[in-house]
Biopython code that builds the backbone (N, CA, C, O; Angstrom):
import numpy as np
from Bio.PDB.StructureBuilder import StructureBuilder

atoms = [
    (1, "MET", "N", (-10.234, 50.226, 121.355)),
    (1, "MET", "CA", (-10.948, 51.409, 120.913)),
    (1, "MET", "C", (-9.967, 52.523, 120.571)),
    (1, "MET", "O", (-8.929, 52.670, 121.217)),
    (2, "VAL", "N", (-10.297, 53.292, 119.568)),
    (2, "VAL", "CA", (-9.498, 54.451, 119.177)),
    (2, "VAL", "C", (-9.576, 55.491, 120.287)),
    (2, "VAL", "O", (-10.658, 55.787, 120.793)),
    (3, "LYS", "N", (-8.430, 56.044, 120.664)),
    (3, "LYS", "CA", (-8.397, 57.023, 121.742)),
    (3, "LYS", "C", (-7.867, 58.384, 121.305)),
    (3, "LYS", "O", (-7.977, 59.363, 122.043)),
    (4, "ARG", "N", (-7.291, 58.445, 120.101)),
    (4, "ARG", "CA", (-6.745, 59.713, 119.606)),
    (4, "ARG", "C", (-7.120, 59.873, 118.137)),
    (4, "ARG", "O", (-6.803, 59.024, 117.304)),
    (5, "ILE", "N", (-7.795, 60.969, 117.838)),
    (5, "ILE", "CA", (-8.228, 61.231, 116.470)),
    (5, "ILE", "C", (-7.871, 62.671, 116.130)),
    (5, "ILE", "O", (-8.191, 63.596, 116.876)),
    (6, "MET", "N", (-7.205, 62.849, 114.998)),
    (6, "MET", "CA", (-6.827, 64.178, 114.511)),
    (6, "MET", "C", (-7.668, 64.477, 113.273)),
    (6, "MET", "O", (-7.691, 63.689, 112.326)),
    (7, "ILE", "N", (-8.351, 65.605, 113.283)),
    (7, "ILE", "CA", (-9.168, 66.024, 112.143)),
    (7, "ILE", "C", (-8.581, 67.322, 111.611)),
    (7, "ILE", "O", (-8.532, 68.330, 112.317)),
    (8, "VAL", "N", (-8.134, 67.289, 110.355)),
    (8, "VAL", "CA", (-7.481, 68.443, 109.738)),
    (8, "VAL", "C", (-8.220, 68.783, 108.452)),
    (8, "VAL", "O", (-8.659, 67.891, 107.727)),
    (9, "GLY", "N", (-8.355, 70.071, 108.172)),
    (9, "GLY", "CA", (-9.003, 70.485, 106.938)),
    (9, "GLY", "C", (-9.049, 71.988, 106.826)),
    (9, "GLY", "O", (-8.591, 72.708, 107.713)),
    (10, "GLY", "N", (-9.603, 72.452, 105.732)),
    (10, "GLY", "CA", (-9.693, 73.878, 105.463)),
    (10, "GLY", "C", (-10.833, 74.539, 106.221)),
    (10, "GLY", "O", (-11.680, 73.866, 106.809)),
    (11, "PRO", "N", (-10.843, 75.874, 106.199)),
    (11, "PRO", "CA", (-11.906, 76.621, 106.872)),
    (11, "PRO", "C", (-13.279, 76.259, 106.307)),
    (11, "PRO", "O", (-13.453, 76.120, 105.096)),
    (12, "GLY", "N", (-14.233, 76.111, 107.197)),
    (12, "GLY", "CA", (-15.599, 75.844, 106.784)),
    (12, "GLY", "C", (-15.873, 74.439, 106.281)),
    (12, "GLY", "O", (-16.929, 74.188, 105.700)),
    (13, "SER", "N", (-14.945, 73.524, 106.493)),
    (13, "SER", "CA", (-15.106, 72.169, 105.969)),
    (13, "SER", "C", (-15.871, 71.233, 106.907)),
    (13, "SER", "O", (-16.135, 70.087, 106.543)),
    (14, "GLY", "N", (-16.231, 71.698, 108.109)),
    (14, "GLY", "CA", (-16.992, 70.883, 109.044)),
    (14, "GLY", "C", (-16.172, 70.169, 110.094)),
    (14, "GLY", "O", (-16.664, 69.252, 110.751)),
    (15, "LYS", "N", (-14.918, 70.581, 110.261)),
    (15, "LYS", "CA", (-14.026, 69.926, 111.230)),
    (15, "LYS", "C", (-14.585, 69.976, 112.649)),
    (15, "LYS", "O", (-14.615, 68.958, 113.341)),
    (16, "SER", "N", (-15.023, 71.138, 113.079)),
    (16, "SER", "CA", (-15.514, 71.292, 114.452)),
    (16, "SER", "C", (-16.772, 70.469, 114.683)),
    (16, "SER", "O", (-16.919, 69.825, 115.721)),
    (17, "THR", "N", (-17.662, 70.493, 113.728)),
    (17, "THR", "CA", (-18.892, 69.714, 113.844)),
    (17, "THR", "C", (-18.574, 68.228, 113.926)),
    (17, "THR", "O", (-19.109, 67.519, 114.778)),
    (18, "LEU", "N", (-17.706, 67.757, 113.039)),
    (18, "LEU", "CA", (-17.308, 66.354, 113.054)),
    (18, "LEU", "C", (-16.617, 65.997, 114.364)),
    (18, "LEU", "O", (-16.887, 64.943, 114.940)),
    (19, "ALA", "N", (-15.731, 66.860, 114.837)),
    (19, "ALA", "CA", (-15.008, 66.597, 116.082)),
    (19, "ALA", "C", (-15.963, 66.474, 117.258)),
    (19, "ALA", "O", (-15.825, 65.562, 118.073)),
    (20, "ARG", "N", (-16.929, 67.380, 117.357)),
    (20, "ARG", "CA", (-17.903, 67.308, 118.449)),
    (20, "ARG", "C", (-18.715, 66.013, 118.376)),
    (20, "ARG", "O", (-18.957, 65.377, 119.402)),
    (21, "GLU", "N", (-19.132, 65.623, 117.188)),
    (21, "GLU", "CA", (-19.930, 64.400, 117.018)),
    (21, "GLU", "C", (-19.107, 63.159, 117.371)),
    (21, "GLU", "O", (-19.579, 62.288, 118.101)),
    (22, "VAL", "N", (-17.895, 63.080, 116.860)),
    (22, "VAL", "CA", (-17.026, 61.933, 117.151)),
    (22, "VAL", "C", (-16.716, 61.877, 118.646)),
    (22, "VAL", "O", (-16.769, 60.812, 119.260)),
    (23, "GLY", "N", (-16.397, 63.025, 119.218)),
    (23, "GLY", "CA", (-16.109, 63.064, 120.651)),
    (23, "GLY", "C", (-17.282, 62.587, 121.489)),
    (23, "GLY", "O", (-17.106, 61.830, 122.444)),
    (24, "ALA", "N", (-18.482, 63.033, 121.129)),
    (24, "ALA", "CA", (-19.680, 62.625, 121.870)),
    (24, "ALA", "C", (-19.945, 61.128, 121.724)),
    (24, "ALA", "O", (-20.279, 60.457, 122.700)),
    (25, "ARG", "N", (-19.797, 60.611, 120.521)),
    (25, "ARG", "CA", (-20.077, 59.183, 120.290)),
    (25, "ARG", "C", (-19.062, 58.265, 120.961)),
    (25, "ARG", "O", (-19.405, 57.180, 121.430)),
    (26, "LEU", "N", (-17.810, 58.712, 121.002)),
    (26, "LEU", "CA", (-16.753, 57.864, 121.571)),
    (26, "LEU", "C", (-16.388, 58.223, 123.013)),
    (26, "LEU", "O", (-15.567, 57.550, 123.635)),
    (27, "GLY", "N", (-16.998, 59.281, 123.536)),
    (27, "GLY", "CA", (-16.685, 59.698, 124.901)),
    (27, "GLY", "C", (-15.287, 60.272, 125.045)),
    (27, "GLY", "O", (-14.641, 60.094, 126.078)),
    (28, "LEU", "N", (-14.817, 60.964, 124.005)),
    (28, "LEU", "CA", (-13.471, 61.551, 124.019)),
    (28, "LEU", "C", (-13.547, 63.061, 124.183)),
    (28, "LEU", "O", (-14.476, 63.684, 123.670)),
    (29, "PRO", "N", (-12.592, 63.664, 124.885)),
    (29, "PRO", "CA", (-12.561, 65.117, 124.973)),
    (29, "PRO", "C", (-12.180, 65.711, 123.610)),
    (29, "PRO", "O", (-11.391, 65.129, 122.866)),
    (30, "VAL", "N", (-12.749, 66.866, 123.301)),
    (30, "VAL", "CA", (-12.504, 67.525, 122.017)),
    (30, "VAL", "C", (-11.709, 68.805, 122.249)),
    (30, "VAL", "O", (-12.027, 69.601, 123.133)),
    (31, "PHE", "N", (-10.669, 68.988, 121.436)),
    (31, "PHE", "CA", (-9.826, 70.179, 121.497)),
    (31, "PHE", "C", (-9.805, 70.823, 120.119)),
    (31, "PHE", "O", (-9.751, 70.139, 119.097)),
    (32, "HIS", "N", (-9.847, 72.143, 120.111)),
    (32, "HIS", "CA", (-9.867, 72.901, 118.859)),
    (32, "HIS", "C", (-8.578, 73.715, 118.739)),
    (32, "HIS", "O", (-8.252, 74.508, 119.622)),
    (33, "MET", "N", (-7.856, 73.513, 117.647)),
    (33, "MET", "CA", (-6.608, 74.250, 117.437)),
    (33, "MET", "C", (-6.815, 75.754, 117.431)),
    (33, "MET", "O", (-5.920, 76.504, 117.821)),
    (34, "ASP", "N", (-7.985, 76.202, 116.993)),
    (34, "ASP", "CA", (-8.239, 77.646, 116.986)),
    (34, "ASP", "C", (-8.104, 78.239, 118.383)),
    (34, "ASP", "O", (-7.691, 79.390, 118.528)),
    (35, "GLN", "N", (-8.446, 77.469, 119.410)),
    (35, "GLN", "CA", (-8.323, 77.979, 120.777)),
    (35, "GLN", "C", (-6.864, 78.117, 121.199)),
    (35, "GLN", "O", (-6.547, 78.882, 122.109)),
    (36, "ILE", "N", (-5.993, 77.389, 120.547)),
    (36, "ILE", "CA", (-4.558, 77.511, 120.795)),
    (36, "ILE", "C", (-3.974, 78.596, 119.891)),
    (36, "ILE", "O", (-3.164, 79.413, 120.331)),
    (37, "HIS", "N", (-4.384, 78.596, 118.650)),
    (37, "HIS", "CA", (-3.811, 79.502, 117.648)),
    (37, "HIS", "C", (-4.163, 80.975, 117.893)),
    (37, "HIS", "O", (-3.339, 81.867, 117.690)),
    (38, "TRP", "N", (-5.409, 81.210, 118.334)),
    (38, "TRP", "CA", (-5.882, 82.592, 118.478)),
    (38, "TRP", "C", (-6.047, 83.003, 119.927)),
    (38, "TRP", "O", (-6.457, 82.208, 120.773)),
    (39, "GLN", "N", (-5.717, 84.269, 120.202)),
    (39, "GLN", "CA", (-6.014, 84.891, 121.479)),
    (39, "GLN", "C", (-7.306, 85.697, 121.305)),
    (39, "GLN", "O", (-7.949, 85.613, 120.258)),
    (40, "GLU", "N", (-7.683, 86.461, 122.304)),
    (40, "GLU", "CA", (-8.876, 87.308, 122.199)),
    (40, "GLU", "C", (-8.775, 88.238, 121.001)),
    (40, "GLU", "O", (-7.685, 88.645, 120.599)),
    (41, "ASN", "N", (-9.930, 88.566, 120.440)),
    (41, "ASN", "CA", (-10.037, 89.506, 119.317)),
    (41, "ASN", "C", (-9.262, 89.043, 118.084)),
    (41, "ASN", "O", (-8.779, 89.860, 117.301)),
    (42, "TRP", "N", (-9.149, 87.721, 117.920)),
    (42, "TRP", "CA", (-8.506, 87.118, 116.742)),
    (42, "TRP", "C", (-7.058, 87.579, 116.555)),
    (42, "TRP", "O", (-6.601, 87.790, 115.432)),
    (43, "VAL", "N", (-6.357, 87.729, 117.657)),
    (43, "VAL", "CA", (-4.933, 88.052, 117.624)),
    (43, "VAL", "C", (-4.176, 86.729, 117.685)),
    (43, "VAL", "O", (-4.396, 85.920, 118.587)),
    (44, "GLU", "N", (-3.284, 86.513, 116.720)),
    (44, "GLU", "CA", (-2.548, 85.244, 116.685)),
    (44, "GLU", "C", (-1.614, 85.137, 117.877)),
    (44, "GLU", "O", (-0.881, 86.071, 118.201)),
    (45, "ARG", "N", (-1.655, 83.987, 118.519)),
    (45, "ARG", "CA", (-0.801, 83.716, 119.665)),
    (45, "ARG", "C", (0.631, 83.485, 119.168)),
    (45, "ARG", "O", (0.806, 82.870, 118.116)),
    (46, "PRO", "N", (1.645, 83.947, 119.874)),
    (46, "PRO", "CA", (3.033, 83.692, 119.471)),
    (46, "PRO", "C", (3.351, 82.196, 119.446)),
    (46, "PRO", "O", (2.872, 81.438, 120.289)),
    (47, "LEU", "N", (4.150, 81.786, 118.489)),
    (47, "LEU", "CA", (4.520, 80.385, 118.325)),
    (47, "LEU", "C", (5.112, 79.797, 119.598)),
    (47, "LEU", "O", (4.849, 78.640, 119.923)),
    (48, "VAL", "N", (5.897, 80.567, 120.312)),
    (48, "VAL", "CA", (6.538, 80.101, 121.544)),
    (48, "VAL", "C", (5.487, 79.704, 122.593)),
    (48, "VAL", "O", (5.788, 78.903, 123.477)),
    (49, "GLU", "N", (4.280, 80.238, 122.515)),
    (49, "GLU", "CA", (3.188, 79.864, 123.418)),
    (49, "GLU", "C", (2.362, 78.710, 122.853)),
    (49, "GLU", "O", (1.874, 77.867, 123.605)),
    (50, "LYS", "N", (2.204, 78.673, 121.530)),
    (50, "LYS", "CA", (1.369, 77.653, 120.897)),
    (50, "LYS", "C", (1.949, 76.247, 121.049)),
    (50, "LYS", "O", (1.213, 75.293, 121.302)),
    (51, "ILE", "N", (3.248, 76.122, 120.896)),
    (51, "ILE", "CA", (3.872, 74.796, 120.919)),
    (51, "ILE", "C", (3.620, 74.063, 122.235)),
    (51, "ILE", "O", (3.170, 72.918, 122.200)),
    (52, "PRO", "N", (3.889, 74.671, 123.395)),
    (52, "PRO", "CA", (3.617, 73.924, 124.633)),
    (52, "PRO", "C", (2.136, 73.637, 124.849)),
    (52, "PRO", "O", (1.789, 72.620, 125.449)),
    (53, "MET", "N", (1.266, 74.508, 124.376)),
    (53, "MET", "CA", (-0.172, 74.265, 124.513)),
    (53, "MET", "C", (-0.587, 73.058, 123.676)),
    (53, "MET", "O", (-1.352, 72.213, 124.142)),
    (54, "ALA", "N", (-0.092, 72.974, 122.458)),
    (54, "ALA", "CA", (-0.404, 71.838, 121.587)),
    (54, "ALA", "C", (0.187, 70.558, 122.157)),
    (54, "ALA", "O", (-0.463, 69.513, 122.135)),
    (55, "LYS", "N", (1.406, 70.626, 122.663)),
    (55, "LYS", "CA", (2.040, 69.443, 123.248)),
    (55, "LYS", "C", (1.260, 68.943, 124.460)),
    (55, "LYS", "O", (1.188, 67.737, 124.692)),
    (56, "ALA", "N", (0.680, 69.847, 125.228)),
    (56, "ALA", "CA", (-0.104, 69.454, 126.397)),
    (56, "ALA", "C", (-1.338, 68.652, 125.986)),
    (56, "ALA", "O", (-1.723, 67.708, 126.676)),
    (57, "VAL", "N", (-1.953, 69.023, 124.877)),
    (57, "VAL", "CA", (-3.099, 68.260, 124.378)),
    (57, "VAL", "C", (-2.634, 66.901, 123.881)),
    (57, "VAL", "O", (-3.201, 65.873, 124.252)),
    (58, "VAL", "N", (-1.607, 66.889, 123.046)),
    (58, "VAL", "CA", (-1.116, 65.648, 122.444)),
    (58, "VAL", "C", (-0.649, 64.661, 123.518)),
    (58, "VAL", "O", (-0.761, 63.451, 123.325)),
    (59, "ALA", "N", (-0.136, 65.149, 124.630)),
    (59, "ALA", "CA", (0.376, 64.277, 125.688)),
    (59, "ALA", "C", (-0.733, 63.544, 126.443)),
    (59, "ALA", "O", (-0.461, 62.577, 127.155)),
    (60, "GLN", "N", (-1.960, 63.990, 126.293)),
    (60, "GLN", "CA", (-3.065, 63.329, 126.985)),
    (60, "GLN", "C", (-3.338, 61.956, 126.370)),
    (60, "GLN", "O", (-3.004, 61.702, 125.213)),
    (61, "ASP", "N", (-3.939, 61.091, 127.150)),
    (61, "ASP", "CA", (-4.202, 59.719, 126.707)),
    (61, "ASP", "C", (-5.261, 59.622, 125.618)),
    (61, "ASP", "O", (-5.193, 58.733, 124.769)),
    (62, "ALA", "N", (-6.231, 60.517, 125.631)),
    (62, "ALA", "CA", (-7.340, 60.410, 124.690)),
    (62, "ALA", "C", (-7.796, 61.802, 124.268)),
    (62, "ALA", "O", (-7.854, 62.725, 125.080)),
    (63, "TRP", "N", (-8.123, 61.937, 122.966)),
    (63, "TRP", "CA", (-8.606, 63.219, 122.464)),
    (63, "TRP", "C", (-9.089, 63.122, 121.024)),
    (63, "TRP", "O", (-8.757, 62.202, 120.277)),
    (64, "VAL", "N", (-9.894, 64.124, 120.678)),
    (64, "VAL", "CA", (-10.180, 64.463, 119.289)),
    (64, "VAL", "C", (-9.630, 65.873, 119.150)),
    (64, "VAL", "O", (-10.069, 66.782, 119.855)),
    (65, "PHE", "N", (-8.689, 66.061, 118.264)),
    (65, "PHE", "CA", (-8.003, 67.348, 118.093)),
    (65, "PHE", "C", (-8.283, 67.789, 116.668)),
    (65, "PHE", "O", (-7.974, 67.066, 115.721)),
    (66, "GLU", "N", (-8.865, 68.969, 116.510)),
    (66, "GLU", "CA", (-9.232, 69.401, 115.175)),
    (66, "GLU", "C", (-8.726, 70.789, 114.869)),
    (66, "GLU", "O", (-8.575, 71.626, 115.759)),
    (67, "GLY", "N", (-8.465, 71.021, 113.590)),
    (67, "GLY", "CA", (-8.074, 72.343, 113.140)),
    (67, "GLY", "C", (-7.301, 72.309, 111.847)),
    (67, "GLY", "O", (-7.137, 71.261, 111.222)),
    (68, "GLY", "N", (-6.832, 73.466, 111.461)),
    (68, "GLY", "CA", (-6.100, 73.578, 110.212)),
    (68, "GLY", "C", (-4.673, 74.083, 110.397)),
    (68, "GLY", "O", (-3.928, 74.215, 109.426)),
    (69, "HIS", "N", (-4.296, 74.364, 111.627)),
    (69, "HIS", "CA", (-2.963, 74.895, 111.933)),
    (69, "HIS", "C", (-2.097, 73.751, 112.453)),
    (69, "HIS", "O", (-2.027, 73.535, 113.663)),
    (70, "VAL", "N", (-1.454, 73.036, 111.582)),
    (70, "VAL", "CA", (-0.709, 71.859, 112.029)),
    (70, "VAL", "C", (0.805, 72.033, 111.986)),
    (70, "VAL", "O", (1.535, 71.116, 112.364)),
    (71, "ASN", "N", (1.288, 73.169, 111.544)),
    (71, "ASN", "CA", (2.734, 73.328, 111.379)),
    (71, "ASN", "C", (3.485, 73.418, 112.704)),
    (71, "ASN", "O", (4.714, 73.346, 112.698)),
    (72, "TYR", "N", (2.815, 73.569, 113.819)),
    (72, "TYR", "CA", (3.514, 73.647, 115.097)),
    (72, "TYR", "C", (3.208, 72.457, 115.990)),
    (72, "TYR", "O", (3.614, 72.444, 117.153)),
    (73, "LEU", "N", (2.504, 71.458, 115.477)),
    (73, "LEU", "CA", (2.229, 70.274, 116.296)),
    (73, "LEU", "C", (3.473, 69.411, 116.412)),
    (73, "LEU", "O", (4.265, 69.318, 115.475)),
    (74, "PRO", "N", (3.641, 68.774, 117.581)),
    (74, "PRO", "CA", (4.811, 67.915, 117.771)),
    (74, "PRO", "C", (4.756, 66.674, 116.913)),
    (74, "PRO", "O", (5.670, 65.850, 116.961)),
]
sb = StructureBuilder()
sb.init_structure("model")
sb.init_model(0)
sb.init_chain("A")
sb.init_seg("    ")
for serial, (resi, resn, name, xyz) in enumerate(atoms, 1):
    if name == "N":
        sb.init_residue(resn, " ", resi, " ")
    sb.init_atom(name, np.array(xyz, "f"), 0.0, 1.0, " ", f" {name:<3s}", serial, name[0])
structure = sb.get_structure()
């Protein structure tokens, strides 16, 4: 069975909806890059903080990871 799925696309393309549906059907945890990329009040998180957060998700055994900010993924 597939245990890691990356969904990438532009704003408003349905990434989050697809990720939630795939995660529910396959029993995989869903992670959203926006939660890593943005802090409260839509303030961009510093890159030095984003990289370890993204690596922590990628290091897990199973996930659906979605978003449009891929330039800092390992």
